[in-house]
C-alpha positions in Angstrom: 3.5 -10.5 -11.3 2.6 -8.2 -8.5 3.6 -4.6 -8.6 6.3 -3.4 -6.2 5.2 -1.4 -3.1 4.1 2.1 -4.0 6.8 3.8 -1.9 9.5 1.9 -3.8 11.1 0.5 -0.7 12.1 -3.2 -0.2 10.5 -5.7 2.1 12.9 -6.3 5.0 13.0 -9.9 6.2 14.5 -10.2 9.7 15.1 -13.8 10.9 18.1 -15.7 12.3 16.9 -18.8 10.4 18.8 -18.5 7.0 16.7 -21.2 5.2 13.5 -19.3 6.1 15.0 -16.0 4.8 16.0 -17.8 1.6 12.4 -19.2 1.2 10.8 -15.8 1.8 13.3 -14.0 -0.5 12.7 -16.4 -3.4 8.9 -16.2 -2.8 8.7 -12.4 -2.7 11.1 -11.9 -5.6 9.0 -14.2 -7.8 6.0 -12.0 -6.8 7.8 -8.9 -7.9 9.1 -7.5 -4.6 12.5 -6.2 -3.8 13.9 -7.9 -0.7 16.5 -7.1 2.0 17.6 -9.5 4.7 18.8 -9.1 8.3 19.8 -11.9 10.8 19.0 -10.0 14.0 17.4 -6.8 15.3 20.5 -4.7 15.3 21.1 -5.5 11.6 17.5 -4.8 10.9 17.7 -1.3 12.3 21.0 -0.6 10.4 19.4 -1.8 7.2 16.3 0.4 7.7 18.6 3.4 8.3 20.2 2.8 4.9 17.0 2.2 3.0 13.5 2.7 4.3 11.6 -0.6 3.9 8.0 -0.7 2.6 7.3 -3.5 5.2 9.2 -5.6 7.7 8.7 -9.3 8.3 10.1 -9.7 11.8 10.8 -12.8 13.8 9.8 -12.5 17.5 12.8 -14.4 18.9 16.1 -13.0 17.7 19.6 -13.1 19.0 20.5 -10.0 20.9 17.5 -7.7 21.1 14.0 -9.3 20.7 11.7 -8.8 17.9 9.5 -6.6 20.1 12.4 -4.3 20.9 13.4 -4.2 17.3 9.9 -3.1 16.4 10.1 -0.3 18.9 13.4 0.9 17.5 12.1 0.7 13.9 9.1 2.7 14.8 11.2 5.3 16.5 13.5 5.5 13.5 10.9 5.5 10.7 7.5 6.1 12.3 4.5 4.0 13.4 3.2 3.9 9.8 5.8 1.3 9.0 4.0 -2.0 8.4 5.4 -4.8 10.5 4.3 -8.5 10.4 5.6 -10.6 13.3 6.6 -14.2 12.6 6.9 -16.8 15.4 8.6 -20.2 15.2 6.5 -21.4 18.2 2.8 -21.7 18.8 1.6 -18.3 19.9 -0.6 -17.8 22.8 -3.5 -15.4 22.4 -2.0 -12.9 24.8 1.3 -12.9 22.8 -0.5 -12.2 19.6 -2.5 -9.3 21.2 0.6 -7.9 22.8 2.4 -7.8 19.5 -0.5 -6.1 17.8 -0.8 -3.6 20.7 2.9 -2.8 20.2 2.0 -1.7 16.7 2.4 -4.8 14.5 0.0 -5.3 11.6 -0.2 -9.0 11.8 1.2 -12.1 13.5 2.0 -15.4 11.8 3.2 -18.7 13.1 5.7 -21.0 11.2 5.4 -23.0 9.0 4.0 -20.2 6.9 1.9 -21.1 3.8 3.4 -19.2 0.8 0.0 -18.0 -0.5 -1.1 -16.9 2.9 2.1 -15.0 3.5 1.8 -13.2 0.2 -1.8 -12.3 0.9 -1.0 -11.0 4.3 1.9 -8.9 3.0 -0.2 -7.4 0.2 -3.0 -6.7 2.5 -0.7 -4.9 5.0 0.8 -2.8 2.2 -2.6 -2.0 0.7 -4.1 -1.1 4.1 -1.3 1.3 4.9 -1.3 2.9 1.5 -5.1 3.4 1.5 -6.1 6.9 2.5 -8.3 7.0 5.6 -11.6 8.9 5.3 -11.6 12.3 6.9 -13.4 12.4 10.2 -12.4 15.8 11.4 -10.4 14.1 14.2 -13.6 13.5 16.1 -14.8 10.0 15.2 -13.5 6.7 16.6 -12.6 3.9 14.2 -15.2 1.9 16.1 -18.0 4.3 15.1 -18.7 2.2 12.1 -20.0 -0.6 14.3 -23.6 -1.1 15.2 -24.6 -1.2 18.9 -24.8 -5.0 18.9 -21.5 -5.3 17.1 -19.9 -3.0 19.6 -21.3 -5.1 22.4 -19.9 -8.3 20.9 -16.5 -6.7 20.5 -16.6 -5.6 24.2 -17.4 -9.2 25.2 -14.6 -10.5 23.1 -12.3 -8.1 24.8 -13.3 -9.6 28.1 -12.1 -13.0 26.9 -15.5 -14.6 26.4 -15.8 -17.3 23.8 -18.3 -17.4 21.0 -20.7 -19.7 22.8 -20.4 -17.7 26.0 -21.2 -14.5 24.1 -24.2 -16.2 22.6 -25.4 -17.2 26.0 -24.9 -13.7 27.4 -26.8 -12.0 24.6 -29.4 -14.8 24.3 -28.7 -15.4 20.6 -27.3 -18.4 18.7 -23.5 -18.9 18.3 -24.0 -18.7 14.6 -25.5 -15.2 15.0 -22.5 -14.2 17.1 -20.2 -15.5 14.4 -22.0 -13.3 11.8 -21.5 -10.3 14.0 -17.9 -11.1 14.4 -17.4 -11.3 10.6 -19.1 -8.0 10.2 -16.8 -6.5 12.9 -13.7 -7.8 11.1 -14.9 -6.5 7.8 -15.8 -3.0 9.0 -12.6 -2.6 11.0 -10.6 -3.9 8.1 -8.9 -6.6 10.1 -8.7 -10.3 9.7 -8.5 -11.7 13.2 -10.4 -11.3 16.5 -7.2 -10.4 18.3 -6.6 -7.5 15.9 -10.1 -6.2 16.4 -9.7 -6.3 20.2 -6.2 -4.7 19.9 -7.8 -1.9 17.8 -10.5 -1.3 20.4 -7.9 -1.1 23.1 -5.5 1.0 21.2 -8.0 3.5 19.9 -11.0 3.6 22.3 -13.9 5.9 21.6 -13.3 9.5 22.4 -14.4 10.8 25.8 -14.2 7.4 27.4 -17.4 6.3 25.8 -18.5 2.8 26.5 -18.7 0.1 23.9 -21.8 -2.2 24.3 -22.3 -0.7 27.8 -18.8 -1.7 28.9 -15.6 0.3 29.0 -12.8 -1.4 27.0 -9.8 -1.6 29.3 -6.2 -2.9 28.7 -6.9 -5.1 31.7 -9.1 -7.1 29.4 -6.0 -8.6 28.0 -5.5 -10.4 31.2 -8.9 -11.9 31.4 -8.8 -15.6 32.4 -8.9 -18.2 29.6 -12.2 -19.7 29.1 
């Protein structure tokens, strides 16, 4: 049985789909977590005011205020260190996923959710937030761990290029690009390309440094689909 979150708070499940809430509650309680439920964004904020949650599993589409607005209010109430995982009942476009991550979510899942994957994502988010960050004296960017080539690959990903297109641009094989991408995800401690791009856009290098000879810009989110 998994240990409860280190801060002792429950996991708050916010969804207007009652069968889904029951499914998640039973799954998480069997795994050793305490669970609270809310059927909409207003109820989620009220529940968080009573008991600070360790993590929020938040549906994107809710009656009343949207999941995005609920996230904003929860972060205003508790702080941006609150882990939030978005859940969508519809196929998510890449831009929607990145937008959610830029708003401060840790992750983005699409229903139907595999139970083992859901547990893994929740544990990962809780562990990531609980893990102390190495001291950098406030000077280093999180991207400083990347090599020059990895930074260049990340910059091209942020422009909307596909893996084969990046390979052609850098005159390497798609397999080599895939290896660089895996190294990027590992070093940045994220598990999707969208999260890596969101991190680069949210926390660009200090002083407006370029990454891979390109400045990462929020406008990269609107790059045309390839």
